[in-house]
C-alpha positions in Angstrom: -76.5 339.5 243.4 -80.0 337.9 241.5 -83.5 337.4 243.1 -85.7 335.0 240.2 -86.5 331.5 240.4 -82.6 330.3 239.2 -81.1 331.6 243.1 -83.4 329.6 245.3 -81.8 326.0 246.1 -83.0 322.7 243.8 -86.1 320.9 245.5 -84.5 317.8 246.5 -86.3 314.4 245.3 -85.9 310.6 246.1 -85.4 310.3 242.2 -83.6 311.9 239.4 -86.4 311.8 237.3 -89.3 313.3 239.5 -89.8 316.7 238.8 -90.2 319.6 241.5 -93.5 320.6 242.4 -95.6 323.4 241.2 -95.3 326.3 243.1 -97.8 326.5 246.0 -98.8 322.8 245.8 -98.5 320.5 249.4 -95.5 318.2 249.1 -96.7 314.1 249.3 -96.9 312.1 252.1 -93.1 311.3 252.8 -91.6 314.3 250.6 -89.4 316.5 252.7 -90.9 319.9 253.5 -88.6 322.6 251.4 -87.2 324.0 255.3 -85.7 320.6 255.6 -87.4 319.0 259.4 -88.8 321.4 262.3 -86.5 322.2 265.2 -87.5 320.9 268.4 -89.7 323.4 270.6 -86.9 324.3 273.6 -87.6 322.8 276.9 -89.6 319.8 275.2 -88.8 316.0 276.2 -90.8 313.1 274.9 -90.2 311.2 277.7 -90.3 313.6 281.3 -88.6 312.2 284.2 -91.2 311.1 286.6 -91.7 312.4 290.5 -90.8 310.3 292.6 -94.4 310.7 294.2 -96.0 309.0 291.2 -93.0 306.2 290.5 -94.4 305.1 294.4 -97.7 304.9 293.0 -97.6 303.1 290.0 -95.4 300.6 291.3 -97.5 300.0 293.8 -100.2 300.2 291.9 -98.4 296.8 289.4 -97.8 294.7 292.4 -101.2 295.3 294.0 -103.2 296.4 290.8 -103.7 292.2 289.7 -106.1 291.7 292.6 -108.5 294.0 290.5 -107.8 293.1 286.8 -105.0 290.3 287.0 -102.1 290.4 285.1 -103.3 294.0 282.7 -101.8 296.3 285.8 -98.5 295.7 285.7 -98.2 295.2 281.9 -100.2 298.5 281.6 -97.3 300.0 283.7 -94.6 298.4 282.3 -95.4 299.0 278.8 -96.4 303.0 279.6 -93.5 303.7 282.1 -90.2 301.5 280.5 -89.2 304.6 279.1 -89.5 307.0 281.9 -88.2 305.4 284.7 -86.3 302.4 285.6 -87.2 302.1 289.1 -91.1 300.8 287.1 -89.4 298.7 284.3 -87.9 296.6 286.9 -90.9 296.6 289.1 -93.5 296.4 286.0 -91.6 293.4 284.6 -91.0 291.6 288.3 -94.5 291.9 288.9 -95.5 290.8 284.9 -93.2 287.7 285.4 -94.7 287.1 288.8 -98.2 286.9 287.5 -97.4 284.8 284.4 -96.1 282.3 286.2 -98.6 282.6 289.5 -101.5 282.1 286.3 -99.5 279.1 285.4 -99.4 277.3 289.0 -102.6 278.0 289.5 -103.9 276.4 286.3 -101.5 273.3 287.1 -102.5 273.4 290.5 -106.3 273.9 289.2 -105.6 270.4 287.0 -103.8 268.6 289.7 -107.4 268.3 291.8 -108.6 265.3 289.2 -105.5 263.4 291.3 -106.9 265.2 294.5 -103.3 266.6 295.3 -104.8 270.2 293.7 -106.7 270.6 297.3 -104.0 271.0 299.0 -102.1 272.8 296.0 -104.4 275.3 294.8 -105.3 277.2 298.7 -101.5 277.3 298.9 -100.3 278.8 295.8 -103.2 281.3 296.3 -101.5 282.0 299.8 -98.1 282.5 298.3 -99.3 284.8 295.6 -101.0 286.7 298.0 -98.6 287.3 300.9 -95.7 287.9 297.7 -97.8 290.6 296.7 -98.0 292.0 299.8 -94.2 292.0 300.6 -93.4 293.4 297.3 -96.1 296.3 297.9 -94.4 297.1 301.4 -90.6 296.7 299.5 -91.4 299.2 296.0 -93.2 301.4 298.5 -89.7 302.3 300.0 -88.3 302.5 296.6 -86.6 298.7 297.0 -86.1 296.6 294.4 -87.8 293.3 295.3 -87.1 289.7 293.4 -89.9 287.3 293.8 -88.8 284.0 295.0 -89.6 281.0 292.5 -90.6 282.4 289.5 -90.2 282.1 285.8 -88.9 285.1 284.3 -90.3 285.4 280.7 -89.0 289.3 280.3 -85.8 290.0 281.5 
């Protein structure tokens, strides 16, 4: 049994012409550490599951948040929580699709004001937007999936 440098395993390099670093020098960025990758800490999960109360809170926020911050509320809920909860993934996508669709509907109704039909369309679109958001909020508060009628599903 030899204790000298020849008993140590050779330093692995990505290129055969590359020399191992001098003892005591830190490895360069992207180079493997001598001991290999660190073992994960036991019990650590990068995406812990969500509690039902938190799921309900964020689902309600995805549907009612647009009253305050517009399309950003469902976008943030969907992007942040889509990996942690299947319910929030579905709810966030549905709320985001609804907000994008109604943004387009409001724009079309606003443009149609020039031909006077927009005077009738704009309040109807606004009323439908508000009522559907309230209905969706009640449904997701009971952990039921809600599908908005008459929307374009940009994100499926």
